[in-house]
Structure formats: C-alpha cells, structure tokens
C-alpha positions as CSV (number, residue, x, y, z in Angstrom):
1,M,-116.7,-67.2,-55.8
2,T,-119.7,-65.1,-56.2
3,T,-122.7,-65.4,-54.0
4,N,-126.2,-64.7,-55.3
5,K,-127.7,-62.0,-53.1
6,Y,-130.7,-61.5,-55.4
7,R,-134.0,-61.4,-53.4
8,P,-137.0,-61.3,-55.8
9,A,-139.7,-58.4,-54.9
10,P,-142.6,-58.4,-57.0
11,T,-145.1,-55.6,-56.4
12,D,-147.6,-56.8,-54.0
13,T,-150.9,-57.3,-55.7
14,S,-152.4,-59.6,-53.2
15,G,-155.1,-56.8,-52.4
16,I,-156.3,-56.7,-56.2
17,V,-159.3,-58.8,-56.8
18,L,-159.9,-59.4,-60.7
19,P,-163.3,-58.5,-61.8
20,E,-165.3,-61.4,-63.1
21,A,-165.3,-59.8,-66.5
22,L,-161.4,-60.3,-66.8
23,Q,-161.6,-64.1,-66.2
24,E,-162.0,-64.5,-70.2
25,L,-158.9,-62.2,-70.7
26,T,-156.9,-64.2,-68.2
27,E,-157.4,-67.5,-70.2
28,Q,-156.7,-65.7,-73.4
29,M,-153.4,-64.3,-71.9
30,A,-152.4,-67.4,-70.4
31,R,-152.6,-69.3,-74.1
32,N,-150.8,-66.3,-75.5
33,V,-147.9,-66.5,-72.8
34,H,-147.6,-70.3,-73.8
35,E,-147.5,-69.3,-77.6
36,V,-144.9,-66.6,-77.1
37,W,-142.8,-69.0,-75.0
38,A,-142.9,-71.9,-77.6
39,Q,-142.3,-69.6,-80.4
40,T,-139.3,-68.2,-78.8
41,R,-137.9,-71.8,-77.9
42,I,-138.5,-72.9,-81.4
43,A,-136.6,-70.1,-82.8
44,Q,-133.7,-71.0,-80.5
45,G,-133.7,-74.5,-82.1
46,W,-135.7,-76.4,-79.4
47,S,-138.3,-79.1,-80.3
48,Y,-140.7,-81.5,-78.7
49,G,-139.4,-84.4,-76.8
50,P,-140.9,-86.4,-74.1
51,E,-138.5,-85.2,-71.6
52,R,-136.5,-82.0,-71.1
53,N,-133.1,-82.3,-72.4
54,D,-131.2,-79.0,-72.4
55,A,-128.2,-80.7,-74.4
56,T,-130.4,-81.8,-77.2
57,K,-132.9,-78.9,-76.9
58,K,-136.0,-81.2,-76.2
59,H,-138.9,-79.9,-74.2
60,P,-142.0,-82.0,-73.3
61,C,-144.2,-78.5,-73.2
62,L,-143.7,-77.8,-76.9
63,V,-147.3,-78.8,-77.5
64,S,-150.5,-76.8,-77.9
65,Y,-151.8,-75.1,-74.9
66,D,-154.7,-77.7,-74.7
67,E,-152.1,-80.6,-74.6
68,L,-150.4,-79.0,-71.6
69,P,-150.6,-80.6,-68.3
70,E,-153.0,-78.8,-66.0
71,A,-150.0,-77.7,-63.7
72,E,-148.4,-76.1,-66.8
73,R,-151.6,-74.2,-67.9
74,E,-151.9,-73.0,-64.2
75,Y,-148.4,-71.6,-64.4
76,D,-149.5,-69.6,-67.6
77,R,-152.7,-68.6,-65.9
78,N,-150.7,-67.2,-62.9
79,T,-148.4,-65.3,-64.9
80,A,-151.6,-63.8,-66.8
81,V,-153.3,-63.1,-63.4
82,E,-150.2,-61.4,-61.7
83,T,-149.8,-59.2,-64.9
84,I,-153.4,-58.2,-65.0
85,R,-153.2,-57.4,-61.0
86,L,-150.2,-55.2,-61.6
87,I,-151.7,-53.2,-64.4
88,L,-154.7,-52.6,-62.0
89,K,-152.6,-51.8,-59.0
90,L,-150.8,-49.2,-61.2
91,G,-154.1,-47.4,-61.9
92,F,-154.7,-48.5,-65.5
93,K,-158.3,-49.7,-66.6
94,I,-158.9,-52.7,-68.8
95,E,-162.0,-52.2,-70.9
96,R,-163.3,-54.0,-73.9
97,E,-164.1,-51.9,-76.9
C-alpha cells in the first residue's frame, strides 16, 4: 500500500498586493481560466449535465462563465489572482501597451 506524502507548497504570495489597475486583468484571466478548462473537458468528451457524473462525463459547470455559480467564478478568480501575484513576486512587471 502506498501512502501519499505529498504536501502542497505553493510560493507564498501573501505579501503581494495587486495594484488596482490589475483588477480588470484578474476578471479577464478568470474568464479565460474557465474557457480553457471547459474547452479541455469538451475535447475529452464531457458535456453539460445538471449534476457531475464521471461515468457519463457530465458536468454542471460546462456553461458560460456568466452562468457559473458565484462560488465557481470565485475559484477561477482566485486562480487568476494567485497567478498574477506569483508573476509579480518573481520580479516581472505587467504593463498594458
């Protein structure tokens, strides 16, 4: 029997405060995170279903970003925020052209 000793250790970005100018980027990234996830699922044969069912590849989140429950949109926003924080922590600058 194998025991799982994996302990997630993401880079600590808690000290990084996102500038106000990046709030719009955060929402755009969150939308794109969902679109990429949905595209991948559909390519794997998944389709919309009112309840998740792995056996029949049905998922209730295979809808547009605007139709997602707020909790799901918040999950995507968090992914976007943490990605931006990591980029900034690593010393990169994000600027609009």
